TORVEX-982728 format. One record per atom (N, C-alpha, C): x, y, z; residue in three letters. Coordinates in steps of 0.02 Angstrom, whole numbers, plus 50000, padded with zeros to 5 digits. Atoms other than C-alpha are relative to their C-alpha. Example, Ala and Ser with C-alpha at 12.3 -4.5 7.8 and 13.67 -1.06 7.14 Angstrom:
500454994150000ALA/506154977550390ALA/500455006050000ALA/499584994149997SER/506844994750357SER/499615005550037SER/
# end
This chain:
500505002150039MET/553286013349940MET/499955006249967MET/499954992950029LYS/553356028449814LYS/499294999949984LYS/500714998650003THR/551696037149783THR/499935006649940THR/500294995550068ILE/551146045949610ILE/499345002449991ILE/500784998850024SER/549616054849546SER/499914996149933SER/500195004550066ALA/548716046249420ALA/500105003549944ALA/499734996750058LYS/549086060549298LYS/500744999849987LYS/499325001450002GLU/550886057749337GLU/500174993249958GLU/500075007050029ALA/550676038749293ALA/499845000349928ALA/500255000550059LYS/549756042249139LYS/500535004249948LYS/499784995950033ASN/550846056649073ASN/500874996349976ASN/499425004150016ALA/552566046049110ALA/499984992650024ALA/500245008449984PHE/551916028049103PHE/500624995749992PHE/499495005549992GLY/553656019249058GLY/500465002050046GLY/499564997949937SER/554536029949206SER/499584995050061SER/500365002849945PHE/552976022749316PHE/500114993149996PHE/499915007449993LEU/553216004849250LEU/500724998050027LEU/499395000549963ASP/555046005849296ASP/500125001050072ASP/500054998449930SER/554766012849458SER/499694993350045SER/500275004949967ALA/553505998949498ALA/500444992549999ALA/499535006049993GLN/554895985749451GLN/500295001250063GLN/499324998949936ARG/555975992849603ARG/499534999450051ARG/500344998049930GLU/554595995549732GLU/499104999249982GLU/500734997949989PRO/552655996149755PRO/499885006049997PRO/500114992650009VAL/551896012449686VAL/499255001750002VAL/500714999249987MET/550346019749758MET/499825005949946MET/500324994750051ILE/549196029249630ILE/499575004350037ILE/500544995749973THR/548216043849701THR/499745005649943THR/500354995950040GLU/546926054049632GLU/499675005950038GLU/500414993549957LYS/546396071849706LYS/500344998750088LYS/499525001849943ASP/547736066049852ASP/499584995650034ASP/500295006349976ARG/546686051349880ARG/500334993149974ARG/499605007750011PRO/547486032849876PRO/499524996949945PRO/500445003150027ILE/546486024349731ILE/500344992049971ILE/499655005350024GLY/547696009849691GLY/500754998350016GLY/499255000849978ILE/549386001249715ILE/500134995249941ILE/499785003750043PHE/550335994549578PHE/500524995650015PHE/499425004449985PHE/551445979849600PHE/500464995649936PHE/499665004750046SER/552685969949503SER/499704993349978SER/500285007050009MET/552285952449439MET/500524996550064MET/499605003649956HIS/553765946349547HIS/499695001450095HIS/500264999349922ASP/552995956049713ASP/499344995549994ASP/500705003149996VAL/551285948049665VAL/500054993450004VAL/499775008649990GLU/552135929649652GLU/500065000250068GLU/499725001349935ALA/552785933049818ALA/499485000950046ALA/500784998949959LEU/551135937849905LEU/499604994549986LEU/500475005850007ILE/550245923149826ILE/500314995150050ILE/499785007349956GLN/551455911349904GLN/499965001350065GLN/499994998949932VAL/551485919950072VAL/499404999150016VAL/500675002549997SER/549505919050064SER/499904993749997SER/500205008749995GLU/549485899850034GLU/500374998050045GLU/499735002649930ALA/550775897450176ALA/499685002250057ALA/500514996749943PHE/549565907850288PHE/499434994449998PHE/500655002950006LYS/548115898150223LYS/500164991950030LYS/499735005649991LYS/549095880950246LYS/500024999950077LYS/499844999149936ASP/549535886450425ASP/499285000350038ASP/500664997649981ILE/547815892350473ILE/499614993050010ILE/500355006450007HIS/547115876450417HIS/500234993250044HIS/499715005049952ALA/548345865250504ALA/499855001250085ALA/500334999149937GLY/547945873850660GLY/499314999450022GLY/500575000949984ILE/546165872750653ILE/499904992750015ILE/500085006849970LEU/546335855150638LEU/500394996650060LEU/499745003149939SER/547525852950776SER/499585002550059SER/500414996349954GLY/546385864150886GLY/499484994250011GLY/500425005449992ILE/545025851250837ILE/500124994250043ILE/499715005649961ALA/545955837250892ALA/500035000950067ALA/499854998249916ASP/546615844851056ASP/499295001150027ASP/500634999149966ALA/544745849451099ALA/499814992250014ALA/500335004950007GLU/544165832751056GLU/500314993450066GLU/499615003849960ALA/545595824951157ALA/499935003250087ALA/500054997049936GLY/545195836051303GLY/500545005150021GLY/499264994649988ARG/546835846851285ARG/499725006649991ARG/500194993550017VAL/546015863551311VAL/500405004950047VAL/499694994049956THR/546745880251389THR/499425005050004THR/500414994250003GLU/545555894251462GLU/500195004449972GLU/499924993350034CYS/545405908851359CYS/499855005550039CYS/500044991849962ASN/545755923951469ASN/500515003749972ASN/499614993950032GLN/546755938951440GLN/500844996849999GLN/499235001650005ASP/548465931451489ASP/500064994849935ASP/499945004650038HIS/548245917751369HIS/499905003149940HIS/500054996250058ILE/547695929251226ILE/500665004049989ILE/499254996849988ASN/549325940151273ASN/500694996249974ASN/499335005350004GLU/550405924451258GLU/499924998549921GLU/500185000850067LEU/549515921651082LEU/500285004149972LEU/499744995050036LYS/549895938251015LYS/500734999350005LYS/499254999250016THR/551705937651058THR/500304995749968THR/499725005850061LYS/551985920750969LYS/499925001249930LYS/500204997750066LEU/550985926950822LEU/500595006549967LEU/499644996850019ARG/552085942050818ARG/500764997749985ARG/499395002850012ALA/553675932750840ALA/500054997449931ALA/500035004950062ARG/553065921450697ARG/500085007049933ARG/500074994850050LEU/552715937050580LEU/500655003549983LEU/499344997550001VAL/554435943850628VAL/500584996249962VAL/499585005850027ALA/555315927650582ALA/499854999449919ALA/500175000650058ASN/554375927150418ASN/500325006149949ASN/
# end
């Protein structure tokens, strides 16, 4: 991700917009991040990923409720938590 100061963005706005079409651009002021500028393509992709995660979470909750009601439960101990973390990391890498 490219980083530029707010002053640079203001003084070279055309160049700033061109950069943002290639990659997200972080804007800083007094060496502190104040925002990130994304292209519309990037925003649309983020929205799609967000919607997919929402659907997965909703389906997971419904599945969990059904499992609990049917007596299919697993003790939530540290081993189980570690297994869930491993599965989640694998899913995130696959996407």
